[in-house]
C-alpha positions in Angstrom: -23.0 165.2 150.1 -22.3 163.9 153.7 -21.2 160.6 152.3 -18.7 162.5 149.9 -17.2 164.3 153.0 -17.0 161.2 155.1 -15.0 159.4 152.0 -12.7 162.3 151.7 -11.8 162.3 155.5 -11.3 158.8 155.3 -9.3 158.9 152.1 -7.3 161.8 153.9 -6.9 159.6 157.0 -5.5 156.5 155.0 -3.3 158.7 153.3 -1.7 159.9 156.6 -1.6 156.6 158.0 0.1 155.1 154.9 2.6 157.8 154.9 3.1 157.3 158.9 3.5 153.2 158.1 6.2 154.1 155.3 7.9 156.3 157.6 7.9 153.7 160.6 9.0 151.3 158.0 11.9 153.2 157.0 12.9 154.0 160.5 12.5 150.2 161.3 15.1 149.6 158.3 17.6 152.2 159.4 17.7 150.7 162.9 18.0 147.5 161.7 20.9 148.5 159.2 22.7 150.4 162.1 22.5 147.4 164.4 23.9 144.9 161.8 26.7 147.6 160.9 27.3 147.8 164.7 27.2 144.0 165.1 29.4 143.3 161.8 31.8 145.9 163.2 32.2 144.0 166.7 32.4 140.7 164.9 35.4 142.3 162.7 37.0 143.7 165.8 36.8 140.4 167.4 38.1 138.2 164.7 40.9 140.7 164.4 41.7 140.8 167.8 41.6 136.8 167.8 43.7 136.9 164.7 46.2 139.2 166.4 46.4 136.9 169.3 46.7 133.9 167.3 49.5 135.3 165.4 51.1 136.4 168.4 50.9 133.1 169.8 52.2 131.6 166.6 55.2 133.8 166.7 55.6 133.2 170.5 55.7 129.7 170.0 57.6 129.6 166.7 60.1 132.2 167.4 60.5 133.1 171.2 62.2 131.1 173.9 59.9 132.7 176.3 57.3 129.9 175.4 59.7 127.1 175.8 60.8 128.9 179.1 57.2 128.8 180.2 57.1 125.2 179.7 60.4 124.5 181.2 59.2 126.7 184.4 56.1 124.3 184.6 57.9 121.1 184.5 60.7 122.3 186.7 58.4 123.4 189.6 56.5 120.2 189.2 59.7 118.1 189.3 61.0 120.1 192.3 57.8 119.8 194.4 57.5 116.1 193.6 61.3 115.5 194.2 61.7 117.7 197.5 58.1 117.0 198.8 58.3 113.2 198.5 62.0 113.3 200.0 60.8 115.4 203.1 57.7 113.0 203.5 59.9 109.9 203.3 63.0 111.1 205.2 61.3 112.9 208.3 57.6 112.3 208.1 57.1 108.8 208.0 59.7 107.7 210.3 58.3 110.2 213.0 54.9 109.0 212.3 55.2 105.3 211.8 58.7 104.2 212.8 59.1 101.8 209.8 61.4 98.7 209.8 64.5 99.9 208.3 66.5 97.7 205.7 69.9 99.1 205.5 72.9 98.0 207.2 74.9 100.3 209.3 74.0 103.7 210.5 71.4 106.0 209.1 72.9 108.6 206.7 74.5 111.4 208.6 72.9 114.8 208.3 75.9 116.3 206.5 75.7 113.5 203.9 71.8 114.1 203.3 72.5 117.9 203.0 75.0 117.2 200.3 72.7 114.8 198.3 69.9 117.3 198.5 72.0 120.0 197.1 73.6 117.6 194.6 70.1 116.6 193.4 69.2 120.4 192.3 71.0 120.0 189.3 69.9 116.6 187.8 66.0 117.9 188.8 66.8 120.8 186.4 67.8 118.8 183.4 64.9 116.2 184.4 62.5 119.0 183.6 64.5 120.2 180.5 63.9 116.8 179.5 60.0 116.8 180.2 59.6 120.2 178.5 61.5 119.1 175.5 59.3 116.2 175.2 56.4 118.5 175.6 57.4 121.0 172.7 58.2 117.8 170.5 54.7 116.6 171.1 53.5 119.8 170.0 55.1 120.1 167.1 53.7 116.9 166.1 56.8 114.7 166.4 55.4 112.0 168.9 53.0 109.1 168.4 51.2 110.5 171.7 47.6 111.7 171.5 46.0 114.8 172.8 43.1 113.0 174.2 42.3 114.0 178.1 43.1 111.1 180.5 39.6 111.5 181.9 38.0 110.8 178.6 40.8 107.8 178.1 39.6 106.4 181.2 35.7 106.9 180.3 35.1 103.2 179.4 36.5 99.7 180.4 38.4 99.5 177.3 40.0 102.8 177.9 41.1 101.9 181.5 42.7 98.4 180.2 44.5 100.6 177.6 45.9 102.8 180.1 46.7 100.2 182.7 48.6 98.0 179.6 50.5 101.4 178.6 51.7 101.8 182.1 52.9 98.3 182.3 54.6 98.4 179.0 56.3 101.6 180.4 57.4 100.1 183.3 59.0 97.1 181.3 60.7 100.1 179.1 61.8 101.8 181.9 63.3 98.8 183.6 65.4 97.8 180.6 66.5 101.2 180.1 67.6 101.6 183.5 69.3 98.0 183.5 71.6 98.7 180.5 72.3 102.6 181.2 73.0 101.5 184.9 75.4 98.8 183.7 77.1 101.4 181.4 77.7 103.6 184.0 79.5 101.2 186.0 82.1 100.7 183.1 85.4 101.5 184.8 85.8 105.0 182.7 82.3 106.3 183.7 82.4 104.7 187.1 85.6 106.9 188.0 84.4 110.0 186.4 80.7 110.2 186.5 78.8 107.3 188.7 81.0 107.5 191.7 79.2 110.7 192.7 76.1 108.6 193.4 77.9 105.9 195.2 79.2 108.2 197.5 76.0 107.5 199.2 76.9 104.3 200.7 74.1 104.2 203.2 71.5 106.3 201.0 68.3 108.2 202.0 65.5 109.7 200.2 67.4 112.5 199.3 69.8 110.3 197.5 67.6 109.5 194.4 69.1 112.2 192.2 72.3 112.7 193.7 74.4 112.0 190.7 76.3 113.6 188.1 75.1 116.0 185.1 76.0 113.3 182.7 74.4 110.6 184.3 71.4 112.9 184.4 71.1 113.1 180.9 72.0 109.3 180.4 69.3 108.2 182.7 66.7 110.8 181.7 66.8 110.4 178.0 64.2 107.8 178.0 61.4 110.3 178.8 61.8 111.6 175.5 62.5 108.4 173.8 59.1 107.1 174.7 57.1 109.6 173.3 58.3 108.2 169.7 57.2 104.6 170.9 53.9 104.8 173.0 50.8 106.1 171.9 49.6 107.2 175.1 47.6 110.4 176.1 50.2 113.0 176.7 49.0 114.0 180.1 49.4 110.4 181.2 53.2 110.9 180.1 53.6 113.6 182.3 51.8 112.0 185.2 53.9 108.8 184.6 57.4 111.0 184.6 56.2 112.7 187.5 55.6 109.5 189.5 58.8 108.3 188.2 60.7 111.1 190.3 58.8 109.6 193.3 59.9 106.2 192.6 63.4 107.1 192.4 63.2 108.9 195.7 61.4 106.2 197.6 64.1 103.6 196.2 66.6 104.9 198.5 64.8 105.9 201.5 66.0 102.9 203.7 62.5 101.1 204.0 60.0 99.6 201.9 58.2 102.8 200.4 55.0 100.4 199.8 51.9 101.7 200.6 53.8 105.0 200.8 54.7 105.3 197.3 53.0 102.5 195.5 54.4 101.3 192.4 53.1 98.6 189.6 55.6 95.8 190.6 54.0 96.0 194.3 50.5 96.0 193.2 51.0 93.0 191.0 52.5 91.1 193.8 49.1 92.2 196.0 46.9 91.4 193.1 48.5 88.0 193.0 47.7 87.1 196.9 51.1 88.1 197.9 52.5 85.2 195.8 56.3 84.2 197.3 57.2 83.3 193.7 56.1 86.7 192.4 57.7 88.6 194.9 61.2 87.3 194.1 60.7 88.4 190.6 60.2 92.2 191.8 62.7 94.8 192.7 62.1 96.8 196.3 64.1 99.3 198.2 66.1 96.5 200.1 67.0 95.0 196.4 68.8 98.3 195.5 69.9 99.1 199.0 72.1 96.0 198.0 73.5 97.6 194.9 74.9 100.4 197.2 76.5 97.8 199.3 77.7 95.6 196.5 78.0 97.7 193.4 78.7 94.8 191.2 74.8 93.4 191.8 71.5 94.7 191.1 71.0 97.0 188.3 67.5 97.0 187.6 64.7 99.4 188.7 61.3 97.4 188.9 62.1 93.6 188.2 65.2 91.4 188.6 65.0 89.3 185.4 67.6 91.1 183.6 69.6 90.9 186.9 69.1 87.2 186.9 69.7 86.9 183.2 72.7 88.6 183.2 74.2 87.2 186.3 74.0 90.1 188.4 71.5 89.2 191.1 73.2 89.0 194.4 73.7 85.1 195.2 71.8 85.7 198.7 69.3 87.3 197.1 66.5 84.7 197.1 67.8 83.6 200.5 67.2 87.2 201.7 63.4 87.3 200.4 62.6 84.0 201.9 63.8 85.1 205.3 61.9 88.4 204.8 58.8 86.8 204.2 59.4 84.1 207.1 60.3 86.8 209.6 57.7 89.4 208.5 55.4 88.6 211.2 58.2 89.2 213.9 59.8 92.2 212.6 63.2 90.6 212.1 65.4 92.2 209.2 65.8 90.9 205.8 69.3 92.4 205.5 72.0 90.4 203.6 74.8 89.7 206.0 78.4 91.3 205.0 80.6 88.6 203.9 
Protein backbone atom coordinates (compact mmCIF):
# COMPACT_ATOMS: atom_id res chain seq x y z
CA UNK A 1 0.00 0.00 0.00
CA UNK A 2 2.79 2.42 0.93
CA UNK A 3 4.52 1.58 -2.31
CA UNK A 4 1.35 2.32 -4.25
CA UNK A 5 0.99 5.68 -2.50
CA UNK A 6 4.57 6.65 -3.34
CA UNK A 7 4.03 5.72 -6.98
CA UNK A 8 0.91 7.86 -7.19
CA UNK A 9 2.73 10.81 -5.64
CA UNK A 10 5.65 10.27 -7.99
CA UNK A 11 3.30 10.13 -10.96
CA UNK A 12 1.57 13.34 -9.84
CA UNK A 13 4.91 15.11 -9.40
CA UNK A 14 6.08 13.92 -12.80
CA UNK A 15 2.84 15.13 -14.33
CA UNK A 16 3.21 18.55 -12.70
CA UNK A 17 6.88 18.73 -13.77
CA UNK A 18 6.00 17.89 -17.36
CA UNK A 19 3.31 20.56 -17.43
CA UNK A 20 5.76 23.08 -15.95
CA UNK A 21 8.38 22.12 -18.52
CA UNK A 22 5.87 22.42 -21.33
CA UNK A 23 4.83 25.85 -20.05
CA UNK A 24 8.51 26.96 -19.87
CA UNK A 25 9.09 25.61 -23.35
CA UNK A 26 6.10 27.51 -24.70
CA UNK A 27 7.23 30.68 -22.97
CA UNK A 28 10.72 30.21 -24.39
CA UNK A 29 9.37 29.72 -27.89
CA UNK A 30 7.17 32.76 -27.54
CA UNK A 31 10.10 34.83 -26.27
CA UNK A 32 12.35 33.71 -29.12
CA UNK A 33 9.60 34.39 -31.63
CA UNK A 34 9.09 37.86 -30.16
CA UNK A 35 12.83 38.60 -30.27
CA UNK A 36 13.09 37.31 -33.84
CA UNK A 37 10.15 39.47 -34.89
CA UNK A 38 11.72 42.46 -33.18
CA UNK A 39 15.09 41.84 -34.87
CA UNK A 40 13.45 41.38 -38.23
CA UNK A 41 11.51 44.59 -37.72
CA UNK A 42 14.68 46.48 -36.80
CA UNK A 43 16.55 44.98 -39.75
CA UNK A 44 13.69 45.89 -42.06
CA UNK A 45 13.65 49.43 -40.71
CA UNK A 46 17.43 49.73 -41.13
CA UNK A 47 17.25 48.36 -44.66
CA UNK A 48 14.44 50.75 -45.48
CA UNK A 49 16.45 53.63 -44.06
CA UNK A 50 19.51 52.61 -46.06
CA UNK A 51 17.40 52.26 -49.14
CA UNK A 52 15.84 55.66 -48.64
CA UNK A 53 19.27 57.18 -48.02
CA UNK A 54 20.74 55.50 -51.10
CA UNK A 55 17.74 56.56 -53.14
CA UNK A 56 18.19 60.10 -51.90
CA UNK A 57 21.89 60.05 -52.80
CA UNK A 58 21.19 58.64 -56.22
CA UNK A 59 18.57 61.30 -56.76
CA UNK A 60 20.93 63.95 -55.43
CA UNK A 61 23.80 62.79 -57.61
CA UNK A 62 21.76 62.34 -60.75
CA UNK A 63 19.30 65.17 -60.58
CA UNK A 64 20.50 67.89 -58.23
CA UNK A 65 22.99 70.66 -58.81
CA UNK A 66 23.52 70.65 -55.07
CA UNK A 67 25.76 67.60 -55.31
CA UNK A 68 27.98 69.15 -57.98
CA UNK A 69 27.92 72.35 -55.95
CA UNK A 70 29.46 70.50 -53.03
CA UNK A 71 32.13 69.00 -55.31
CA UNK A 72 32.84 72.46 -56.68
CA UNK A 73 32.99 74.13 -53.28
CA UNK A 74 35.52 71.56 -52.05
CA UNK A 75 37.70 72.04 -55.14
CA UNK A 76 37.36 75.84 -54.91
CA UNK A 77 38.34 75.90 -51.25
CA UNK A 78 41.34 73.68 -51.90
CA UNK A 79 42.44 75.78 -54.89
CA UNK A 80 42.05 79.06 -53.01
CA UNK A 81 44.01 77.81 -50.02
CA UNK A 82 46.86 76.53 -52.20
CA UNK A 83 47.06 79.54 -54.52
CA UNK A 84 46.84 82.34 -51.97
CA UNK A 85 48.53 80.39 -49.19
CA UNK A 86 51.60 79.65 -51.32
CA UNK A 87 51.57 83.18 -52.78
CA UNK A 88 51.62 84.77 -49.32
CA UNK A 89 54.34 82.35 -48.21
CA UNK A 90 56.62 83.08 -51.18
CA UNK A 91 55.89 86.79 -51.53
CA UNK A 92 56.10 87.78 -47.87
CA UNK A 93 57.42 85.01 -45.59
CA UNK A 94 60.35 83.62 -47.60
CA UNK A 95 61.95 87.02 -48.42
CA UNK A 96 61.55 88.14 -44.80
CA UNK A 97 63.03 84.95 -43.35
CA UNK A 98 65.72 83.93 -45.86
CA UNK A 99 66.48 86.96 -48.07
CA UNK A 100 66.80 84.84 -51.26
CA UNK A 101 68.84 86.00 -54.24
CA UNK A 102 66.44 87.65 -56.67
CA UNK A 103 66.58 86.72 -60.33
CA UNK A 104 64.50 89.49 -61.82
CA UNK A 105 65.62 92.55 -63.66
CA UNK A 106 64.59 96.01 -62.53
CA UNK A 107 62.57 96.82 -59.46
CA UNK A 108 60.42 94.47 -57.42
CA UNK A 109 56.77 94.50 -58.44
CA UNK A 110 54.90 97.46 -57.01
CA UNK A 111 52.31 96.87 -54.31
CA UNK A 112 49.55 98.20 -56.59
CA UNK A 113 50.44 95.66 -59.29
CA UNK A 114 50.57 92.92 -56.67
CA UNK A 115 47.06 93.80 -55.51
CA UNK A 116 45.89 93.89 -59.13
CA UNK A 117 47.29 90.43 -59.82
CA UNK A 118 45.86 89.01 -56.60
CA UNK A 119 42.39 90.25 -57.51
CA UNK A 120 42.60 89.11 -61.13
CA UNK A 121 43.54 85.60 -60.05
CA UNK A 122 40.17 85.09 -58.32
CA UNK A 123 38.37 84.26 -61.58
CA UNK A 124 40.99 81.82 -62.96
CA UNK A 125 41.15 80.07 -59.58
CA UNK A 126 37.37 79.67 -59.69
CA UNK A 127 37.60 78.26 -63.24
CA UNK A 128 40.39 75.92 -62.12
CA UNK A 129 38.14 74.61 -59.36
CA UNK A 130 35.35 74.05 -61.89
CA UNK A 131 37.69 71.94 -64.03
CA UNK A 132 38.67 69.82 -61.02
CA UNK A 133 35.06 69.32 -59.93
CA UNK A 134 34.01 68.39 -63.48
CA UNK A 135 36.87 65.88 -63.73
CA UNK A 136 35.77 64.35 -60.44
CA UNK A 137 32.15 64.09 -61.61
CA UNK A 138 33.14 62.50 -64.91
CA UNK A 139 35.23 59.97 -63.02
CA UNK A 140 32.34 59.13 -60.70
CA UNK A 141 30.15 58.46 -63.73
CA UNK A 142 32.76 56.07 -65.14
CA UNK A 143 34.07 58.25 -67.97
CA UNK A 144 37.75 58.21 -66.96
CA UNK A 145 40.57 55.67 -66.96
CA UNK A 146 41.52 56.53 -63.39
CA UNK A 147 41.11 54.04 -60.57
CA UNK A 148 39.47 54.39 -57.15
CA UNK A 149 42.44 52.75 -55.42
CA UNK A 150 43.52 54.79 -52.38
CA UNK A 151 46.93 56.35 -52.83
CA UNK A 152 48.33 54.76 -49.67
CA UNK A 153 47.39 51.33 -51.03
CA UNK A 154 48.97 52.17 -54.40
CA UNK A 155 52.19 53.11 -52.58
CA UNK A 156 52.15 49.93 -50.49
CA UNK A 157 54.75 48.09 -52.59
CA UNK A 158 57.98 48.96 -54.43
CA UNK A 159 56.20 48.32 -57.73
CA UNK A 160 53.41 50.66 -56.68
CA UNK A 161 55.86 53.41 -55.76
CA UNK A 162 57.68 53.00 -59.10
CA UNK A 163 54.37 53.14 -60.96
CA UNK A 164 53.23 56.33 -59.21
CA UNK A 165 56.59 58.02 -59.84
CA UNK A 166 56.44 57.00 -63.51
CA UNK A 167 52.93 58.43 -63.79
CA UNK A 168 54.04 61.72 -62.23
CA UNK A 169 56.90 61.99 -64.75
CA UNK A 170 54.45 61.20 -67.57
CA UNK A 171 52.07 63.87 -66.26
CA UNK A 172 54.93 66.38 -66.15
CA UNK A 173 55.81 65.66 -69.78
CA UNK A 174 52.14 65.94 -70.75
CA UNK A 175 51.70 69.24 -68.88
CA UNK A 176 54.92 70.64 -70.32
CA UNK A 177 53.77 69.77 -73.85
CA UNK A 178 50.28 71.19 -73.32
CA UNK A 179 51.68 74.35 -71.76
CA UNK A 180 54.17 74.97 -74.56
CA UNK A 181 51.73 74.72 -77.46
CA UNK A 182 48.83 76.39 -75.63
CA UNK A 183 51.20 79.18 -74.64
CA UNK A 184 52.36 79.65 -78.20
CA UNK A 185 48.73 79.74 -79.30
CA UNK A 186 48.08 82.53 -76.80
CA UNK A 187 50.94 84.48 -78.36
CA UNK A 188 49.19 84.52 -81.73
CA UNK A 189 48.55 88.14 -82.65
CA UNK A 190 44.77 87.85 -82.23
CA UNK A 191 44.84 86.16 -78.79
CA UNK A 192 47.80 88.17 -77.55
CA UNK A 193 45.97 91.43 -78.23
CA UNK A 194 42.65 90.32 -76.72
CA UNK A 195 43.50 87.69 -74.09
CA UNK A 196 47.12 87.04 -73.12
CA UNK A 197 48.09 90.70 -72.86
CA UNK A 198 46.63 90.73 -69.33
CA UNK A 199 49.23 88.29 -68.04
CA UNK A 200 52.07 90.24 -69.64
CA UNK A 201 51.04 93.42 -67.90
CA UNK A 202 53.08 91.87 -65.07
CA UNK A 203 56.39 92.77 -66.66
CA UNK A 204 58.06 92.11 -63.31
CA UNK A 205 55.86 89.31 -61.93
CA UNK A 206 55.34 88.23 -58.34
CA UNK A 207 53.96 85.09 -56.72
CA UNK A 208 50.45 86.54 -57.13
CA UNK A 209 50.95 86.82 -60.93
CA UNK A 210 50.71 83.09 -61.59
CA UNK A 211 46.98 83.10 -62.37
CA UNK A 212 46.65 86.78 -63.19
CA UNK A 213 45.19 86.31 -66.66
CA UNK A 214 42.03 86.37 -68.79
CA UNK A 215 39.22 83.88 -68.18
CA UNK A 216 39.57 82.55 -71.74
CA UNK A 217 43.23 81.81 -71.05
CA UNK A 218 42.15 79.96 -67.91
CA UNK A 219 39.93 77.62 -69.93
CA UNK A 220 42.69 77.00 -72.48
CA UNK A 221 45.39 76.35 -69.91
CA UNK A 222 43.37 74.34 -67.40
CA UNK A 223 41.62 72.00 -69.83
CA UNK A 224 44.56 69.62 -69.51
CA UNK A 225 43.35 68.66 -66.03
CA UNK A 226 40.26 67.17 -67.68
CA UNK A 227 41.99 65.72 -70.74
CA UNK A 228 44.44 63.72 -68.64
CA UNK A 229 41.69 61.73 -66.86
CA UNK A 230 41.04 59.98 -70.20
CA UNK A 231 44.75 59.22 -70.76
CA UNK A 232 46.53 58.33 -67.52
CA UNK A 233 45.40 55.31 -65.42
CA UNK A 234 46.29 56.83 -62.07
CA UNK A 235 44.54 56.72 -58.67
CA UNK A 236 41.95 59.49 -58.55
CA UNK A 237 43.39 60.93 -55.33
CA UNK A 238 46.76 61.33 -57.10
CA UNK A 239 45.05 63.40 -59.79
CA UNK A 240 43.68 65.87 -57.26
CA UNK A 241 46.98 66.10 -55.34
CA UNK A 242 48.96 66.58 -58.55
CA UNK A 243 46.66 69.31 -59.84
CA UNK A 244 46.75 71.21 -56.56
CA UNK A 245 50.53 70.97 -56.59
CA UNK A 246 50.47 72.37 -60.13
CA UNK A 247 48.84 75.49 -58.70
CA UNK A 248 51.77 75.85 -56.32
CA UNK A 249 54.21 75.38 -59.22
CA UNK A 250 52.57 78.17 -61.23
CA UNK A 251 52.65 80.47 -58.22
CA UNK A 252 56.29 79.66 -57.54
CA UNK A 253 57.26 80.12 -61.18
CA UNK A 254 56.56 83.85 -60.91
CA UNK A 255 57.97 84.58 -57.44
CA UNK A 256 61.24 86.19 -58.59
CA UNK A 257 63.66 83.75 -56.97
CA UNK A 258 64.25 80.03 -57.34
CA UNK A 259 61.39 78.27 -55.58
CA UNK A 260 63.36 75.07 -54.96
CA UNK A 261 63.50 73.78 -52.21
CA UNK A 262 60.50 75.85 -51.03
CA UNK A 263 58.25 74.37 -53.76
CA UNK A 264 60.04 71.24 -55.06
CA UNK A 265 59.15 69.87 -58.47
CA UNK A 266 60.19 66.90 -60.56
CA UNK A 267 62.69 68.76 -62.74
CA UNK A 268 64.68 69.99 -59.78
CA UNK A 269 64.52 66.56 -58.15
CA UNK A 270 65.92 65.01 -61.35
CA UNK A 271 68.77 67.53 -61.25
CA UNK A 272 69.41 66.66 -57.61
CA UNK A 273 69.39 62.90 -58.27
CA UNK A 274 71.85 63.31 -61.17
CA UNK A 275 74.37 64.99 -58.87
CA UNK A 276 73.64 68.55 -60.03
CA UNK A 277 74.79 67.69 -63.53
CA UNK A 278 75.31 70.85 -65.61
CA UNK A 279 73.99 69.24 -68.79
CA UNK A 280 70.79 68.18 -67.05
CA UNK A 281 70.43 71.64 -65.53
CA UNK A 282 70.37 73.26 -68.99
CA UNK A 283 67.50 70.99 -70.04
CA UNK A 284 65.30 72.09 -67.13
CA UNK A 285 63.01 75.04 -66.71
CA UNK A 286 63.14 77.24 -63.61
CA UNK A 287 61.93 80.61 -62.32
CA UNK A 288 64.65 82.50 -64.19
CA UNK A 289 63.66 80.72 -67.42
CA UNK A 290 60.08 81.99 -67.18
CA UNK A 291 61.15 85.43 -65.98
CA UNK A 292 63.03 85.77 -69.28
CA UNK A 293 59.73 85.15 -71.05
CA UNK A 294 58.16 88.11 -69.26
CA UNK A 295 61.08 90.26 -70.43
CA UNK A 296 61.26 88.81 -73.95
CA UNK A 297 57.79 87.46 -74.85
CA UNK A 298 59.09 85.77 -78.02
CA UNK A 299 61.14 83.25 -76.03
CA UNK A 300 60.64 80.53 -73.43
CA UNK A 301 57.13 79.09 -73.72
CA UNK A 302 57.73 75.84 -71.85
CA UNK A 303 56.89 74.81 -68.29
CA UNK A 304 59.26 72.12 -66.97
CA UNK A 305 61.80 71.30 -69.68
CA UNK A 306 63.53 73.22 -72.46
CA UNK A 307 63.39 70.65 -75.29
CA UNK A 308 60.35 72.22 -77.02
CA UNK A 309 61.96 75.66 -76.90
CA UNK A 310 65.17 74.18 -78.32
CA UNK A 311 63.34 72.26 -81.05
CA UNK A 312 61.23 75.20 -82.25
CA UNK A 313 63.85 77.91 -81.87
CA UNK A 314 62.22 79.76 -78.98
CA UNK A 315 65.09 79.32 -76.52
CA UNK A 316 66.79 82.65 -75.83
CA UNK A 317 70.22 82.64 -77.54
CA UNK A 318 71.94 83.68 -74.31
CA UNK A 319 70.14 81.14 -72.13
CA UNK A 320 72.82 78.45 -72.06
CA UNK A 321 75.47 81.09 -71.34
CA UNK A 322 73.30 82.47 -68.52
CA UNK A 323 73.00 78.99 -66.98
CA UNK A 324 76.77 78.55 -67.15
CA UNK A 325 77.27 81.91 -65.44
CA UNK A 326 74.72 80.99 -62.81
CA UNK A 327 76.47 77.72 -62.02
CA UNK A 328 79.87 79.41 -61.92
CA UNK A 329 78.72 82.31 -59.74
CA UNK A 330 76.45 80.46 -57.32
CA UNK A 331 79.07 80.38 -54.59
CA UNK A 332 79.83 84.10 -54.90
CA UNK A 333 76.15 85.13 -54.99
CA UNK A 334 76.40 87.00 -58.29
CA UNK A 335 73.34 87.29 -60.47
CA UNK A 336 72.58 85.07 -63.43
CA UNK A 337 70.29 87.59 -65.12
CA UNK A 338 70.30 87.98 -68.84
CA UNK A 339 71.54 91.40 -69.82
CA UNK A 340 69.23 93.69 -71.70
CA UNK A 341 70.17 94.22 -75.33
